[in-house]
TIVOMAR-44184 format. One line per field, with one value per atom (N, C-alpha, C, O): residue number from 1; residue in three letters; chain; atom name; x, y, z. Coordinates in steps of 0.1 Angstrom, whole numbers, plus 5000, padded with zeros to 4 digits. Example, Ala and Ser with C-alpha at 12.3 -4.5 7.8 and 13.67 -1.06 7.14 Angstrom:
<atoms>
n [1	1	1	1	2	2	2	2]
res [ALA	ALA	ALA	ALA	SER	SER	SER	SER]
chain [A	A	A	A	A	A	A	A]
atom [N	CA	C	O	N	CA	C	O]
east [5132	5123	5132	5142	5128	5137	5129	5134]
north [4943	4955	4967	4967	4978	4989	5000	5011]
up [5078	5078	5078	5085	5071	5071	5079	5080]
</atoms>
This chain:
<atoms>
n [1	1	1	1	2	2	2	2	3	3	3	3	4	4	4	4	5	5	5	5	6	6	6	6	7	7	7	7	8	8	8	8	9	9	9	9	10	10	10	10	11	11	11	11	12	12	12	12	13	13	13	13	14	14	14	14	15	15	15	15	16	16	16	16	17	17	17	17	18	18	18	18	19	19	19	19	20	20	20	20	21	21	21	21	22	22	22	22	23	23	23	23	24	24	24	24	25	25	25	25	26	26	26	26	27	27	27	27	28	28	28	28	29	29	29	29	30	30	30	30	31	31	31	31	32	32	32	32	33	33	33	33	34	34	34	34	35	35	35	35	36	36	36	36	37	37	37	37	38	38	38	38	39	39	39	39	40	40	40	40	41	41	41	41	42	42	42	42	43	43	43	43	44	44	44	44	45	45	45	45	46	46	46	46	47	47	47	47	48	48	48	48	49	49	49	49	50	50	50	50	51	51	51	51	52	52	52	52	53	53	53	53	54	54	54	54	55	55	55	55	56	56	56	56	57	57	57	57	58	58	58	58	59	59	59	59	60	60	60	60	61	61	61	61	62	62	62	62	63	63	63	63	64	64	64	64	65	65	65	65	66	66	66	66	67	67	67	67	68	68	68	68	69	69	69	69	70	70	70	70	71	71	71	71	72	72	72	72]
res [MET	MET	MET	MET	ASP	ASP	ASP	ASP	ALA	ALA	ALA	ALA	TYR	TYR	TYR	TYR	ASP	ASP	ASP	ASP	VAL	VAL	VAL	VAL	ALA	ALA	ALA	ALA	ALA	ALA	ALA	ALA	LEU	LEU	LEU	LEU	TYR	TYR	TYR	TYR	GLU	GLU	GLU	GLU	ALA	ALA	ALA	ALA	MET	MET	MET	MET	ARG	ARG	ARG	ARG	ARG	ARG	ARG	ARG	TYR	TYR	TYR	TYR	GLY	GLY	GLY	GLY	ILE	ILE	ILE	ILE	PRO	PRO	PRO	PRO	GLY	GLY	GLY	GLY	THR	THR	THR	THR	LEU	LEU	LEU	LEU	VAL	VAL	VAL	VAL	PRO	PRO	PRO	PRO	GLN	GLN	GLN	GLN	ASP	ASP	ASP	ASP	PRO	PRO	PRO	PRO	LYS	LYS	LYS	LYS	ASN	ASN	ASN	ASN	PRO	PRO	PRO	PRO	GLU	GLU	GLU	GLU	GLY	GLY	GLY	GLY	PRO	PRO	PRO	PRO	TRP	TRP	TRP	TRP	ARG	ARG	ARG	ARG	VAL	VAL	VAL	VAL	VAL	VAL	VAL	VAL	ASP	ASP	ASP	ASP	HIS	HIS	HIS	HIS	ASP	ASP	ASP	ASP	GLY	GLY	GLY	GLY	ASP	ASP	ASP	ASP	GLY	GLY	GLY	GLY	PRO	PRO	PRO	PRO	ARG	ARG	ARG	ARG	GLN	GLN	GLN	GLN	ASP	ASP	ASP	ASP	ILE	ILE	ILE	ILE	THR	THR	THR	THR	ASP	ASP	ASP	ASP	ASP	ASP	ASP	ASP	VAL	VAL	VAL	VAL	LEU	LEU	LEU	LEU	ALA	ALA	ALA	ALA	ALA	ALA	ALA	ALA	VAL	VAL	VAL	VAL	ASP	ASP	ASP	ASP	THR	THR	THR	THR	ALA	ALA	ALA	ALA	ALA	ALA	ALA	ALA	ARG	ARG	ARG	ARG	ARG	ARG	ARG	ARG	HIS	HIS	HIS	HIS	PRO	PRO	PRO	PRO	HIS	HIS	HIS	HIS	ARG	ARG	ARG	ARG	GLY	GLY	GLY	GLY	PHE	PHE	PHE	PHE	VAL	VAL	VAL	VAL	ILE	ILE	ILE	ILE	THR	THR	THR	THR	SER	SER	SER	SER]
chain [A	A	A	A	A	A	A	A	A	A	A	A	A	A	A	A	A	A	A	A	A	A	A	A	A	A	A	A	A	A	A	A	A	A	A	A	A	A	A	A	A	A	A	A	A	A	A	A	A	A	A	A	A	A	A	A	A	A	A	A	A	A	A	A	A	A	A	A	A	A	A	A	A	A	A	A	A	A	A	A	A	A	A	A	A	A	A	A	A	A	A	A	A	A	A	A	A	A	A	A	A	A	A	A	A	A	A	A	A	A	A	A	A	A	A	A	A	A	A	A	A	A	A	A	A	A	A	A	A	A	A	A	A	A	A	A	A	A	A	A	A	A	A	A	A	A	A	A	A	A	A	A	A	A	A	A	A	A	A	A	A	A	A	A	A	A	A	A	A	A	A	A	A	A	A	A	A	A	A	A	A	A	A	A	A	A	A	A	A	A	A	A	A	A	A	A	A	A	A	A	A	A	A	A	A	A	A	A	A	A	A	A	A	A	A	A	A	A	A	A	A	A	A	A	A	A	A	A	A	A	A	A	A	A	A	A	A	A	A	A	A	A	A	A	A	A	A	A	A	A	A	A	A	A	A	A	A	A	A	A	A	A	A	A	A	A	A	A	A	A	A	A	A	A	A	A	A	A	A	A	A	A	A	A	A	A	A	A]
atom [N	CA	C	O	N	CA	C	O	N	CA	C	O	N	CA	C	O	N	CA	C	O	N	CA	C	O	N	CA	C	O	N	CA	C	O	N	CA	C	O	N	CA	C	O	N	CA	C	O	N	CA	C	O	N	CA	C	O	N	CA	C	O	N	CA	C	O	N	CA	C	O	N	CA	C	O	N	CA	C	O	N	CA	C	O	N	CA	C	O	N	CA	C	O	N	CA	C	O	N	CA	C	O	N	CA	C	O	N	CA	C	O	N	CA	C	O	N	CA	C	O	N	CA	C	O	N	CA	C	O	N	CA	C	O	N	CA	C	O	N	CA	C	O	N	CA	C	O	N	CA	C	O	N	CA	C	O	N	CA	C	O	N	CA	C	O	N	CA	C	O	N	CA	C	O	N	CA	C	O	N	CA	C	O	N	CA	C	O	N	CA	C	O	N	CA	C	O	N	CA	C	O	N	CA	C	O	N	CA	C	O	N	CA	C	O	N	CA	C	O	N	CA	C	O	N	CA	C	O	N	CA	C	O	N	CA	C	O	N	CA	C	O	N	CA	C	O	N	CA	C	O	N	CA	C	O	N	CA	C	O	N	CA	C	O	N	CA	C	O	N	CA	C	O	N	CA	C	O	N	CA	C	O	N	CA	C	O	N	CA	C	O	N	CA	C	O	N	CA	C	O	N	CA	C	O	N	CA	C	O	N	CA	C	O	N	CA	C	O	N	CA	C	O]
east [5768	5757	5768	5780	5759	5767	5760	5750	5765	5760	5745	5738	5740	5724	5718	5707	5721	5714	5716	5710	5726	5730	5718	5715	5715	5701	5690	5684	5688	5676	5679	5671	5692	5696	5698	5695	5702	5703	5691	5690	5680	5666	5661	5655	5663	5657	5666	5661	5678	5685	5679	5676	5678	5670	5658	5656	5649	5636	5634	5626	5642	5641	5655	5658	5661	5670	5682	5688	5686	5698	5711	5711	5720	5729	5742	5744	5749	5761	5766	5762	5773	5780	5782	5788	5777	5778	5793	5795	5801	5813	5814	5807	5822	5823	5839	5847	5840	5850	5861	5871	5859	5875	5869	5861	5873	5869	5875	5871	5882	5887	5874	5873	5866	5856	5841	5834	5835	5821	5811	5800	5815	5805	5805	5796	5817	5815	5811	5803	5815	5809	5813	5821	5800	5797	5797	5793	5801	5801	5793	5791	5789	5787	5796	5799	5800	5809	5804	5794	5811	5808	5821	5831	5823	5834	5829	5821	5833	5832	5841	5841	5849	5858	5872	5882	5872	5885	5893	5905	5886	5892	5890	5884	5896	5893	5880	5873	5874	5861	5860	5870	5849	5845	5835	5828	5835	5827	5815	5816	5804	5791	5781	5769	5785	5776	5763	5751	5768	5760	5750	5738	5755	5745	5736	5724	5739	5729	5718	5707	5722	5713	5704	5691	5707	5699	5691	5679	5695	5685	5675	5664	5678	5671	5658	5646	5664	5654	5644	5632	5648	5640	5632	5620	5637	5627	5618	5608	5619	5610	5595	5583	5601	5593	5582	5570	5589	5580	5570	5560	5576	5569	5558	5561	5544	5534	5535	5540	5532	5530	5515	5506	5513	5501	5496	5503	5482	5477	5463	5460	5454	5442	5440	5443	5433	5427	5414	5405	5411	5400	5394	5400	5386	5379	5369	5363	5367	5356	5341	5332]
north [7717	7704	7695	7693	7691	7685	7666	7662	7661	7648	7647	7638	7655	7657	7657	7651	7664	7668	7658	7660	7648	7638	7628	7625	7626	7614	7618	7612	7632	7637	7639	7636	7644	7648	7635	7635	7623	7611	7607	7605	7607	7602	7611	7606	7624	7631	7629	7630	7626	7623	7608	7606	7600	7587	7589	7586	7595	7597	7605	7601	7613	7619	7614	7619	7604	7597	7607	7607	7617	7623	7617	7614	7615	7607	7615	7628	7605	7615	7603	7593	7609	7598	7609	7620	7607	7616	7609	7597	7621	7615	7625	7635	7626	7635	7641	7634	7656	7663	7657	7656	7654	7649	7633	7632	7623	7610	7607	7596	7613	7611	7617	7613	7626	7633	7631	7641	7619	7620	7629	7631	7632	7644	7657	7665	7659	7674	7675	7666	7685	7687	7675	7666	7677	7663	7671	7683	7665	7668	7657	7646	7663	7653	7653	7662	7641	7637	7630	7623	7632	7624	7616	7623	7604	7596	7587	7579	7586	7576	7567	7560	7565	7553	7559	7555	7566	7571	7580	7579	7590	7603	7606	7599	7617	7621	7624	7628	7623	7628	7645	7653	7647	7660	7666	7658	7675	7679	7688	7697	7681	7685	7687	7685	7692	7695	7707	7705	7716	7728	7724	7727	7718	7712	7703	7704	7693	7686	7691	7686	7701	7709	7716	7715	7721	7729	7719	7723	7707	7698	7693	7692	7691	7686	7696	7693	7707	7719	7720	7719	7720	7722	7710	7711	7696	7681	7683	7677	7690	7690	7699	7696	7711	7721	7717	7720	7707	7702	7690	7688	7682	7670	7673	7681	7668	7670	7664	7652	7672	7666	7661	7665	7653	7647	7659	7666	7659	7668	7672	7668	7680	7684	7696	7703	7701	7714	7718	7712	7725	7730	7745	7755	7745	7754	7762	7755	7773	7781	7780	7786]
up [3354	3358	3366	3364	3378	3388	3390	3383	3397	3397	3400	3395	3406	3407	3397	3396	3388	3376	3364	3353	3365	3357	3352	3341	3363	3360	3351	3342	3356	3347	3333	3324	3331	3319	3312	3300	3317	3310	3304	3292	3315	3312	3300	3291	3300	3291	3274	3263	3278	3263	3259	3247	3266	3263	3256	3245	3266	3262	3246	3238	3245	3231	3220	3209	3225	3213	3211	3200	3222	3218	3222	3234	3216	3215	3225	3226	3230	3240	3254	3258	3257	3271	3280	3276	3293	3305	3312	3314	3316	3325	3332	3329	3342	3353	3346	3341	3349	3342	3349	3343	3361	3367	3373	3382	3365	3370	3385	3390	3390	3404	3415	3426	3411	3415	3412	3411	3410	3405	3412	3407	3421	3428	3422	3424	3414	3405	3395	3391	3387	3375	3368	3369	3357	3346	3334	3335	3322	3309	3302	3307	3290	3277	3266	3259	3265	3253	3244	3246	3230	3219	3215	3212	3214	3209	3201	3206	3188	3179	3177	3167	3186	3186	3179	3185	3169	3164	3168	3167	3173	3178	3192	3200	3195	3207	3212	3203	3224	3229	3226	3226	3223	3220	3231	3237	3234	3247	3237	3229	3240	3233	3246	3245	3255	3267	3262	3263	3257	3254	3243	3245	3231	3221	3227	3224	3236	3242	3252	3252	3258	3266	3256	3258	3246	3238	3232	3230	3227	3222	3232	3227	3244	3251	3254	3254	3256	3258	3247	3250	3236	3221	3222	3219	3226	3224	3237	3235	3248	3258	3254	3257	3248	3242	3232	3232	3223	3213	3215	3208	3226	3228	3237	3246	3236	3242	3257	3258	3267	3282	3284	3277	3293	3295	3305	3312	3302	3315	3304	3293	3314	3308	3307	3317	3295	3291	3295	3289	3304	3309	3303	3306	3296	3287	3295	3303	3293	3301	3295	3300]
</atoms>
């Protein structure tokens, strides 16, 4: 995931209540790849990117979207 995708993922995480912190993989290159990490304050950061992407995908499929249903 690159810097362009971060805003959309952050919004989805916030909308669905999915925890995690988005950080650039290389702090010196914020335009490069980003990861989602979990940090409880005591230990090192854990990369949870794959888990968060799966959770966002699942939540997006479960939540209804606005729209119309037109029957014939």
